[in-house]
N, C-alpha and C positions, 0 to 999 in steps of 0.2 A: 483636466479634473476636477476633484465632488471636492466641494469647500461644504466642512462641517457648518462653518455658523455668519452669518452676513459678515462678519469683524473681518477672517478671511474667504470668501466677495469680492469683496470689495476692495481689497489690496490685490486677489486678479483680475479686473477690471480698468483699462482703460481708465480715463474721469469724462470723455464723455461712447455715448453711443448706446445703440437701442438695446433693451438684452427684450431675452423672450418670457413668457410664463406660458405653463403648462400642469394643463389638469387629466391625471394619466386614470383612463380607464379604461376597463374590459374591453370595451364592443369602442370606443374611441377617446381621442388624444384635440384635449379643447385648447385651442392658442391662444396671444394673448402679446402682445408688442408697445412699445413703452415709444416714445418719441426719443432722438435721439440723446436732450438736456435728461431723463429721467426723472422725471413729472409726472407722469400720464401712463396710464393704461390703458392700452384698445383690444378690446373685443376680436379675434381678428377673421378664426377660422375652424373650425373641426373636420382630423383630420377620420376619417372609416379604419377602426384599427383590422393589420390583418395578419401580415408575422415580422419581427421585430425589424428583418431587414430592409423591411420594405419603410415599413416605418420608421425608419431612423433614417433611411435613405427623399422621402416624402421633407423629413423634419429638417434634414441638411440644406435640404437643393429650395430650402425655405426659409434657413439662417444665412444662407453663400447672401440669395437678391436681395434679402433688406442692408445684410452689414449687423447683422444679431452679433454684439461683442458678448453676452451669457447668456443663458439658460436660466429658471427658476422652477423647479419643479414643489408640483404641490403635496404631501408631503400631509396621507391622510391617519392623523393620530385616531386612537381611538379617546372618547371622551374625555377619558378618565388621563390622557392625555400616553397613554400607557403603544406599543405597537407588536397589529396583526395582520395578518397577511396581504394586505393586502401595503402596509407597508413594507417591507421585503421586497415585495411585489413593485416596488415605485426605487426601491434604492438597485434592486437586480439591474431596470433600468437603465437607468444612471449611472450604472458601473459597467452597464456592457456599451452604452452611448460614448463615453468617456474614452472609448476603446478606439472610435469615429472619427472623434473629437477633440481640437485642443480648447474652445470653450467654456471656461470653467461653468462650472453647475454647482447649483447650493442650493436645500430644500425649505421649501415655507411651510406652516402648519397650515396646514386646510379646514381644520373644523369650520364646521357652516360654511364658506365660500359656499358653498352649491345652495345654502339656503338664501343662504344672499341673494343669489341670484340668480330663483327663482324665486324669492320673493319683488328683485327690481323688476323682472318679467310681468309679474302678474300687476303688480301695477300702472304700469305702462300697458297696459291690457292686450296684449298681447296671448293670443291663439295657444289653443292648449295644443296640437300641433307644431306650430311654430315655437315654442316653450323646447319643447323637443330637441328641436334643429340647433337652439341658439345658447344652452343652457352649458353645453361644456365650455364652449370657450367662452363665453360668460364666463364660466366661473375663475377661472384662469386668468380671466382678465381685475373680476378680485382676489385673486392667488399672488396675481404682478403686485398688482398697488397695492399689497400689504410688503413685499417689497422697496417698493417704488419711495413709500416716504420711511419704512425703516432704516434708508444706504440716505436720502435727506437728514432725517434727524444726525444719522452717527457723524454727514460733514455738516451739518449745523453747535450742533459737542466738541465738532474742534476734531 
């Protein structure tokens, strides 16, 4: 089920249980996971993309093994907020994935998540080669943390 708002996503989730954040690129798929109380996002891994069936299989294997309760896909909007071809590709990925899993799927505006991830890796004095290996799942962590913070704020607000 695709949830168009954080409120709809929250309503579709059980009270507790980990959720996963995804940074969907053309070559890689960055994955981050939360703790079961949904407080902290942790970058997990980067999946080298092949074709949708293979990518979805790896992703669903991971969600099953980690008892993931929902998925948050980074939505790569343009800086003016409009949606271009990359957003359309992300939405298409979500529609195809929705056919394979009952997990609720939400979107999170990922503008500047890769920039933030790159900055964090530079501050950690990570080598250029190592940054290339880490950037996608670190960016997925930023995407997921954004949604986790929003969900926590909704809970606090009532």
